[in-house]
C-alpha positions as CSV (number, residue, x, y, z in Angstrom):
1,M,7.7,22.4,39.6
2,L,9.7,19.0,38.5
3,T,13.1,19.5,37.8
4,T,14.0,16.4,34.7
5,G,15.5,14.3,36.9
6,D,12.2,14.2,38.7
7,M,10.3,13.9,35.5
8,A,12.4,11.1,34.2
9,R,12.2,8.6,37.2
10,L,8.4,9.4,37.8
11,S,7.7,9.3,34.0
12,N,10.0,5.7,34.3
13,S,12.1,7.1,31.6
14,T,15.5,8.8,31.4
15,L,16.7,12.4,31.2
16,R,18.0,12.2,27.6
17,T,14.3,11.4,27.1
18,V,12.6,14.0,28.8
19,R,15.5,16.2,26.6
20,F,14.3,14.7,23.6
21,Y,10.5,15.9,24.3
22,E,11.2,18.7,25.5
23,E,13.9,19.1,22.5
24,A,10.7,18.2,20.2
25,G,8.5,20.6,21.0
26,L,6.4,18.1,23.6
27,L,7.1,19.4,26.7
28,T,7.2,23.0,27.8
29,P,9.4,23.7,30.9
30,E,9.5,26.6,33.1
31,P,12.3,29.0,32.7
32,R,15.2,28.2,34.7
33,D,15.4,28.5,38.1
34,A,18.9,30.2,40.0
35,G,20.8,27.4,40.0
36,G,20.2,26.7,35.7
37,Q,17.4,23.7,36.1
38,R,15.2,22.9,34.1
39,L,12.1,23.1,35.1
40,F,8.6,21.3,34.6
41,Q,4.9,21.8,36.0
42,R,3.4,18.7,36.8
43,R,1.2,18.8,34.1
44,E,4.0,18.4,31.4
45,L,4.8,14.9,33.6
46,D,1.8,13.5,32.1
47,K,2.3,14.9,29.0
48,L,5.6,13.1,28.6
49,K,4.4,9.7,30.1
50,L,0.5,10.1,27.0
51,A,4.0,11.1,24.5
52,S,6.2,7.6,26.0
53,E,3.0,5.4,25.4
54,L,2.7,6.9,22.5
55,R,5.6,6.2,20.9
56,Q,5.6,2.8,22.7
57,A,2.5,2.2,20.6
58,G,4.1,3.2,17.8
59,F,3.1,6.5,16.5
60,S,5.3,8.8,14.9
61,L,6.3,11.7,16.7
62,D,4.7,13.7,14.7
63,E,0.9,11.6,14.9
64,I,1.8,12.4,18.7
65,R,2.5,16.5,18.3
66,S,-0.4,16.8,16.1
67,L,-2.9,15.8,18.4
68,F,-0.7,17.5,21.5
69,E,-1.3,20.4,19.0
70,V,-4.9,20.1,18.3
71,K,-7.0,22.4,20.5
72,H,-4.6,25.2,19.6
73,R,-4.7,24.9,15.7
74,N,-8.5,25.5,16.2
75,A,-10.5,28.9,16.1
76,S,-13.6,27.3,19.3
77,G,-13.7,24.5,21.3
78,R,-16.6,23.3,18.9
79,S,-13.6,22.0,15.8
80,A,-11.3,21.3,18.1
81,A,-13.3,18.8,20.0
82,R,-14.6,17.7,16.8
83,E,-11.1,17.4,15.0
84,L,-9.8,15.3,18.4
85,V,-13.3,13.6,18.6
86,E,-12.0,12.1,15.1
87,E,-8.5,11.8,16.1
88,L,-8.5,10.0,18.3
89,E,-11.3,7.7,16.7
90,S,-8.6,6.9,14.0
91,R,-5.9,6.2,16.5
92,A,-8.0,4.1,18.4
93,Q,-8.6,1.6,14.8
94,Q,-4.6,2.3,14.8
95,V,-4.1,0.7,18.6
96,S,-7.1,-2.3,17.8
97,D,-5.1,-3.3,14.1
98,R,-2.1,-3.6,15.7
99,I,-2.8,-5.1,18.7
100,R,-4.0,-7.9,16.0
101,L,-1.0,-7.7,14.8
102,L,0.2,-8.4,18.0
103,E,-1.6,-11.8,18.8
104,R,-1.1,-12.8,15.9
105,L,3.2,-12.2,15.8
106,R,2.5,-13.8,19.7
107,E,1.1,-16.9,18.7
108,D,3.0,-17.2,15.9
109,L,6.0,-16.2,17.9
110,V,5.4,-19.4,20.8
111,A,4.4,-21.9,17.9
112,A,7.9,-21.5,16.5
113,R,9.2,-21.9,19.9
114,R,7.3,-24.8,20.8
115,A,8.7,-26.4,16.8
116,I,12.4,-25.5,17.6
117,K,12.3,-26.9,21.3
118,P,13.0,-30.6,21.3
119,C,15.8,-29.7,18.7
120,E,17.7,-29.1,22.0
121,N,18.3,-32.5,22.4
122,C,19.3,-32.8,19.0
123,T,22.7,-34.9,18.0
124,D,22.4,-35.1,15.0
125,T,25.7,-33.2,13.2
126,H,25.7,-34.6,9.8
127,L,22.0,-32.6,9.1
128,F,22.3,-29.1,11.6
129,P,22.7,-26.7,9.9
130,E,21.8,-26.9,6.1
131,S,19.7,-30.2,6.3
132,C,17.0,-29.5,9.3
133,S,14.0,-29.7,7.3
134,E,15.1,-33.2,6.4
135,C,15.4,-34.0,10.5
136,R,12.7,-37.3,11.7
137,T,11.2,-33.6,14.1
138,M,10.8,-31.3,12.5
139,L,8.9,-33.2,9.5
140,D,7.2,-35.2,12.5
141,A,5.4,-31.9,13.8
142,G,3.4,-31.5,10.0
143,D,2.5,-27.6,9.5
144,L,5.2,-25.4,10.9
145,P,4.6,-22.2,12.3
146,P,5.6,-19.1,9.6
147,A,8.6,-17.6,12.5
148,A,10.3,-21.1,13.0
149,T,10.5,-21.9,9.0
150,V,12.0,-18.8,9.0
151,L,14.3,-18.4,11.8
152,W,15.0,-22.2,12.1
153,D,16.0,-22.1,8.4
154,L,13.8,-25.1,6.6
155,R,13.2,-25.4,3.8
156,R,9.2,-26.9,2.6
């Protein structure tokens, strides 16, 4: 049996996170011990880890709860398996879509960092901050990534 503290430590989360998922109905503690502590079966730790990872990947509590409840809302193993397989295919596609988005965003941010890096040596106080678009460094940079033009407020 694991305490709330054990759950937090072993999942690299916080006591608050464990309590949050318990209150959301994703974790089911055993009856409290004689000292009043919440106790959890080891399988609840696995649920906590999976729920935390799904949340970090951008899934809502309702989506996570729905996945966790598939087996119990079906009348047979056959229907439960079919529903879960369909849900997992859909969720895997969502993760793939997010990965592509994150890869594009990473490339944009890296390119923006590269474009703005020379500005660390800027001593031109008459152009900064309103007229950076007219600076030779920015003009020579060519096509700038969207993040650079937005974050460095470049009017092109």
